[in-house]
TORDRENRO-335753 format. One record per residue (C-alpha): y, z, x. Coordinates in steps of 0.001 Angstrom, whole numbers. Example, Ala and Ser with C-alpha at 12.3 -4.5 7.8 and 13.67 -1.06 7.14 Angstrom:
// residues 2
+---------+---------+---------+
|      c2 |      c3 |      c1 |
+---------+---------+---------+
|   -4500 |    7800 |   12300 |
|   -1060 |    7140 |   13670 |
+---------+---------+---------+
// end
This chain:
// residues 299
+---------+---------+---------+
|      c2 |      c3 |      c1 |
+---------+---------+---------+
|   21134 |    6123 |   -5278 |
|   18191 |    6206 |   -2871 |
|   14623 |    5211 |   -3640 |
|   13351 |    8780 |   -4072 |
|   15960 |    9552 |   -6714 |
|   15118 |    6310 |   -8498 |
|   11441 |    7251 |   -8629 |
|   12263 |   10697 |   -9989 |
|   14660 |    9308 |  -12556 |
|   12887 |    6167 |  -13626 |
|    9259 |    6345 |  -12607 |
|    7321 |    4287 |  -10106 |
|    8668 |     973 |  -11347 |
|   12322 |    1870 |  -10853 |
|   14194 |    -921 |   -9041 |
|   14779 |    -758 |   -5327 |
|   18026 |   -1467 |   -3484 |
|   16756 |   -4986 |   -2784 |
|   16324 |   -5542 |   -6522 |
|   19733 |   -4022 |   -7343 |
|   21388 |   -6454 |   -4934 |
|   19695 |   -9422 |   -6591 |
|   20601 |   -8259 |  -10086 |
|   24265 |   -7792 |   -9208 |
|   24809 |  -11509 |   -8594 |
|   22743 |  -14147 |  -10466 |
|   24048 |  -16858 |   -8120 |
|   22602 |  -14991 |   -5160 |
|   19304 |  -14791 |   -7037 |
|   19257 |  -18547 |   -7654 |
|   20089 |  -19260 |   -4020 |
|   17452 |  -16770 |   -2935 |
|   14843 |  -18536 |   -5060 |
|   15745 |  -21900 |   -3536 |
|   15438 |  -20431 |     -62 |
|   12108 |  -18810 |    -918 |
|   10726 |  -22149 |   -2132 |
|   11911 |  -23828 |    1065 |
|   10391 |  -21152 |    3304 |
|    7048 |  -21253 |    1514 |
|    6970 |  -25057 |    1647 |
|    7533 |  -24874 |    5410 |
|    4796 |  -22213 |    5598 |
|    2239 |  -24337 |    3749 |
|    3265 |  -27604 |    5426 |
|    4431 |  -26675 |    8947 |
|    5850 |  -29371 |   11187 |
|    3768 |  -27967 |   14050 |
|     436 |  -26101 |   13966 |
|     909 |  -22324 |   13652 |
|   -1205 |  -19544 |   15076 |
|   -2506 |  -16912 |   12682 |
|     114 |  -14441 |   13930 |
|    2908 |  -16965 |   13442 |
|    1711 |  -17639 |    9897 |
|    1574 |  -13918 |    9135 |
|    5040 |  -13359 |   10589 |
|    6474 |  -16158 |    8446 |
|    4879 |  -14646 |    5348 |
|    6198 |  -11178 |    6176 |
|    9680 |  -12650 |    6522 |
|    9425 |  -14011 |    2966 |
|    8416 |  -10738 |    1318 |
|   11858 |   -9065 |    1136 |
|   13288 |  -12261 |    -353 |
|   10462 |  -12492 |   -2897 |
|   11005 |   -8860 |   -3949 |
|   14764 |   -9401 |   -4125 |
|   14429 |  -12491 |   -6328 |
|   11759 |  -11219 |   -8751 |
|   12061 |   -7461 |   -8410 |
|   13804 |   -6766 |  -11692 |
|   13335 |   -9937 |  -13719 |
|   10689 |  -10616 |  -16378 |
|    7291 |  -11130 |  -14791 |
|    7064 |  -14489 |  -16575 |
|    9853 |  -15738 |  -14288 |
|    7418 |  -15884 |  -11391 |
|    5281 |  -18467 |  -13195 |
|    8199 |  -20359 |  -14708 |
|   10544 |  -20550 |  -11718 |
|    8239 |  -20546 |   -8687 |
|    5674 |  -23298 |   -9107 |
|    3824 |  -22260 |   -5938 |
|    3399 |  -18685 |   -7126 |
|    -419 |  -18871 |   -7275 |
|    -617 |  -20130 |   -3698 |
|    1918 |  -17490 |   -2632 |
|    -122 |  -14800 |   -4401 |
|   -3257 |  -15948 |   -2613 |
|   -1608 |  -15730 |     796 |
|     -83 |  -12304 |     143 |
|   -3427 |  -11019 |   -1144 |
|   -5272 |  -12463 |    1837 |
|   -2830 |  -10791 |    4205 |
|   -3210 |   -7393 |    2545 |
|   -7007 |   -7495 |    2678 |
|   -6895 |   -8654 |    6304 |
|   -4507 |   -5858 |    7314 |
|   -6616 |   -3174 |    5638 |
|   -9846 |   -4399 |    7196 |
|   -8244 |   -4661 |   10625 |
|   -7141 |   -1027 |   10502 |
|  -10474 |     246 |    9223 |
|  -12647 |   -1662 |   11667 |
|  -14550 |     452 |   14231 |
|  -12653 |    3618 |   13280 |
|  -13595 |    7041 |   11974 |
|  -12610 |    7564 |    8344 |
|   -9743 |    9866 |    9350 |
|   -8436 |    7416 |   11945 |
|   -8764 |    4517 |    9497 |
|   -6973 |    6381 |    6697 |
|   -4139 |    7382 |    9048 |
|   -3740 |    3828 |   10353 |
|   -3649 |    2372 |    6829 |
|   -1164 |    4940 |    5552 |
|    1086 |    4526 |    8582 |
|    1150 |     784 |    7932 |
|    1851 |    1088 |    4191 |
|    4432 |    3871 |    4169 |
|    8104 |    2965 |    4091 |
|    9914 |    3335 |    7403 |
|   13670 |    3544 |    7912 |
|   14367 |     786 |    5408 |
|   12441 |   -1447 |    3046 |
|   13036 |   -4678 |    4910 |
|   11845 |   -3218 |    8225 |
|    8588 |   -1943 |    6682 |
|    6032 |   -4765 |    6655 |
|    3286 |   -2772 |    4953 |
|    5622 |   -1360 |    2326 |
|    7002 |   -4811 |    1537 |
|    3481 |   -6234 |    1345 |
|    2465 |   -3535 |   -1135 |
|    5708 |   -4011 |   -3095 |
|    5062 |   -7736 |   -3389 |
|    1517 |   -7083 |   -4616 |
|    2923 |   -4649 |   -7161 |
|    5176 |   -7346 |   -8594 |
|    2358 |   -9905 |   -8606 |
|     -40 |   -7469 |  -10324 |
|    2464 |   -7142 |  -13176 |
|    2444 |  -10898 |  -13718 |
|     293 |  -13403 |  -15539 |
|   -3459 |  -12874 |  -15744 |
|   -3918 |  -15905 |  -13494 |
|   -2176 |  -13977 |  -10696 |
|   -4517 |  -11028 |  -11192 |
|   -7479 |  -13391 |  -11035 |
|   -6207 |  -14777 |   -7717 |
|   -5841 |  -11250 |   -6332 |
|   -9323 |  -10412 |   -7551 |
|  -10852 |  -13512 |   -5966 |
|   -9575 |  -12323 |   -2579 |
|  -11022 |   -8805 |   -3130 |
|   -7725 |   -6935 |   -3466 |
|   -9006 |   -4457 |   -6128 |
|  -12136 |   -3448 |   -4198 |
|  -10199 |   -3233 |    -921 |
|   -7571 |    -931 |   -2433 |
|  -10220 |    1264 |   -4060 |
|  -11934 |    1662 |    -682 |
|   -8582 |    2630 |     823 |
|   -7995 |    5138 |   -1960 |
|  -11337 |    6705 |   -1176 |
|  -10483 |    6842 |    2521 |
|   -7257 |    8685 |    1722 |
|   -9345 |   11740 |     840 |
|   -9797 |   12152 |    4601 |
|   -6099 |   12119 |    5456 |
|   -5059 |   15123 |    7555 |
|   -2353 |   17426 |    6278 |
|    1174 |   16248 |    7060 |
|    2826 |   18136 |    9888 |
|    6397 |   19271 |    9187 |
|    6413 |   17533 |    5778 |
|   10056 |   18286 |    4997 |
|   11521 |   17709 |    8448 |
|   14286 |   15132 |    8551 |
|   13568 |   12280 |   10937 |
|   16180 |   10558 |   13070 |
|   17462 |    7348 |   11531 |
|   15577 |    7765 |    8247 |
|   16578 |    9058 |    4838 |
|   12953 |    9954 |    4071 |
|   10975 |   13028 |    5005 |
|    7233 |   12648 |    5735 |
|    6480 |   14188 |    2324 |
|    8749 |   11687 |     572 |
|    7094 |    8784 |    2385 |
|    3690 |    9926 |    1167 |
|    4898 |   10450 |   -2423 |
|    6460 |    6991 |   -2501 |
|    3273 |    5421 |   -1169 |
|    1084 |    7259 |   -3662 |
|    3241 |    6149 |   -6591 |
|    3339 |    2455 |   -5736 |
|    -280 |    2346 |   -4535 |
|   -1643 |    3756 |   -7782 |
|     683 |    1534 |   -9801 |
|    -785 |   -1566 |   -8169 |
|   -4323 |    -427 |   -8992 |
|   -3406 |     564 |  -12555 |
|   -1803 |   -2806 |  -13146 |
|   -4856 |   -4589 |  -11767 |
|   -7324 |   -2482 |  -13746 |
|   -5469 |   -3289 |  -16952 |
|   -7401 |   -6574 |  -16777 |
|  -11123 |   -7243 |  -16965 |
|  -11650 |   -9288 |  -13793 |
|  -10801 |   -6438 |  -11363 |
|  -13209 |   -4091 |  -13155 |
|  -15974 |   -6671 |  -12877 |
|  -15156 |   -7247 |   -9206 |
|  -15419 |   -3495 |   -8534 |
|  -18827 |   -3472 |  -10217 |
|  -19982 |   -6612 |   -8408 |
|  -18903 |   -5205 |   -5016 |
|  -20513 |   -1833 |   -5876 |
|  -17185 |     -54 |   -5404 |
|  -16751 |    1257 |   -8930 |
|  -18906 |    4230 |   -7972 |
|  -16216 |    5219 |   -5470 |
|  -13823 |    6002 |   -8316 |
|  -16400 |    8190 |  -10056 |
|  -17205 |    9940 |   -6812 |
|  -13508 |   10379 |   -6039 |
|  -12782 |   12319 |   -9218 |
|  -15754 |   14652 |   -8784 |
|  -16009 |   15165 |   -5031 |
|  -14257 |   17954 |   -3191 |
|  -11081 |   17116 |   -1309 |
|   -8547 |   19292 |     522 |
|   -5624 |   20537 |   -1519 |
|   -3116 |   18347 |     308 |
|   -4994 |   15240 |    -884 |
|   -5441 |   16227 |   -4530 |
|   -2809 |   13657 |   -5518 |
|   -5254 |   10929 |   -4470 |
|   -7925 |   12397 |   -6762 |
|   -5412 |   12308 |   -9615 |
|   -4671 |    8695 |   -8697 |
|   -8378 |    7837 |   -8878 |
|   -8589 |    9473 |  -12313 |
|   -5602 |    7464 |  -13551 |
|   -7155 |    4217 |  -12325 |
|  -10505 |    5079 |  -13896 |
|   -8904 |    5939 |  -17238 |
|   -7031 |    2616 |  -17201 |
|  -10252 |     789 |  -16440 |
|  -12014 |    2600 |  -19289 |
|   -9373 |    1351 |  -21720 |
|   -9193 |   -2240 |  -20545 |
|  -12140 |   -3137 |  -18355 |
|  -15336 |   -2121 |  -20107 |
|  -16925 |   -5538 |  -20372 |
|  -20678 |   -5801 |  -20747 |
|  -21312 |   -6280 |  -16997 |
|  -19201 |   -3209 |  -16212 |
|  -20920 |   -1076 |  -18863 |
|  -24331 |   -2187 |  -17585 |
|  -23310 |   -1316 |  -14029 |
|  -22100 |    2151 |  -15040 |
|  -25397 |    2868 |  -16771 |
|  -27505 |    1436 |  -13949 |
|  -25682 |    3625 |  -11417 |
|  -25944 |    6715 |  -13648 |
|  -22193 |    7292 |  -13419 |
|  -22419 |    9187 |  -16705 |
|  -24848 |   11979 |  -17474 |
|  -26004 |   12717 |  -21035 |
|  -24014 |   15336 |  -22919 |
|  -25884 |   18584 |  -23412 |
|  -25732 |   20223 |  -26838 |
|  -22608 |   22342 |  -27258 |
|  -21406 |   21268 |  -23816 |
|  -17734 |   20557 |  -23309 |
|  -18140 |   19596 |  -19652 |
|  -16759 |   16161 |  -18864 |
|  -19914 |   14051 |  -18692 |
|  -19259 |   12359 |  -15388 |
|  -21423 |   13266 |  -12438 |
|  -20641 |   12305 |   -8864 |
|  -22393 |    9282 |   -7525 |
|  -23586 |   10455 |   -4115 |
|  -22296 |    8122 |   -1472 |
|  -22030 |   10531 |    1447 |
|  -23152 |   12269 |    3862 |
|  -23048 |    8533 |    4161 |
|  -20132 |    8860 |    1756 |
|  -17598 |    8947 |    4543 |
|  -19058 |    6006 |    6409 |
|  -16862 |    2975 |    6904 |
|  -20007 |     911 |    7356 |
|  -21146 |    1838 |    3860 |
|  -17664 |    1317 |    2457 |
|  -17784 |   -2154 |    4056 |
|  -14000 |   -2359 |    4135 |
+---------+---------+---------+
// end
């Protein structure tokens, strides 16, 4: 069964082929975990100094193994069986933020959104897709212990992903969305659907905790979610508006600490209800004509 059918049948958290392989043989999983520990130890304590690119390449090579080992096991296993999980989480989070900023730097919003999406979308296979594997690893980590979420928050993963979500409103329409591509089982439309599902799942999992909500307020990026659900966007990007609404609803259930509530009021994200009005009382927070400025998004 391919990944698209799994998503349709089981939702965004359905296991991938990498996870199926791990589940089919517990011995392989145990060996994989031992190898992962060895690789990460060599990464953190290299015998020779490594360049930044060499360090990133080594981390990318670990991601498929990490997803294979922990992809369909209880999230508590990450804390119990991988003692370096917090350090691993920090490095994966750092790499994601670095990759997003690199692709947004000195670009128009459309060019930045296209570069980010191209990086994150799955290619011919999971293991050959660095961005997809990076996002998949973050998705597993975001489902883990609150300490993992706090590590991700300290590196600015929530605010970085929210900025990316806002940029996705500027994505151009997909050309030939249902055209089969040589060497790939995915059409361009399927790639985008898969990305949207896992991207929003990462943000929903993060915003089920208080620290990401407070980070979004502290970084002044919470207004982007309010603006996203009220601003116009082309029809082909409506799914990203729905994603923003899902993230905001999750945050409203789990993240309304006093600092977040104070921020929402100070930014006038809500307007007072008028008598007999049934209009949803959220008004857009104007961020553009500067809205679509990467400088203002500070990604």
